[in-house]
C-alpha positions as a printed Julia matrix, in Angstrom:
18×3 Matrix{Float64}:
  3.44  -1.7    12.75
  5.19   0.43   10.17
  5.67  -2.51    7.74
  1.89  -3.21    7.61
  1.27   0.45    6.89
  3.74   0.44    4.21
  2.48  -2.6     2.69
 -1.07  -0.99    2.74
  0.19   1.97    1.16
  1.74  -0.17   -1.72
 -1.61  -2.07   -2.32
 -3.55   1.24   -2.39
 -1.24   2.9    -4.71
 -1.11  -0.15   -7.05
 -5.24  -0.31   -6.93
 -5.03   3.51   -8.05
 -2.61   2.85  -10.52
 -4.13  -0.09  -12.28
């Protein structure tokens, strides 16, 4: 679903930011 995709996006962004 879109919710899962958005969650993955946030996690990936956090990993890249950190």
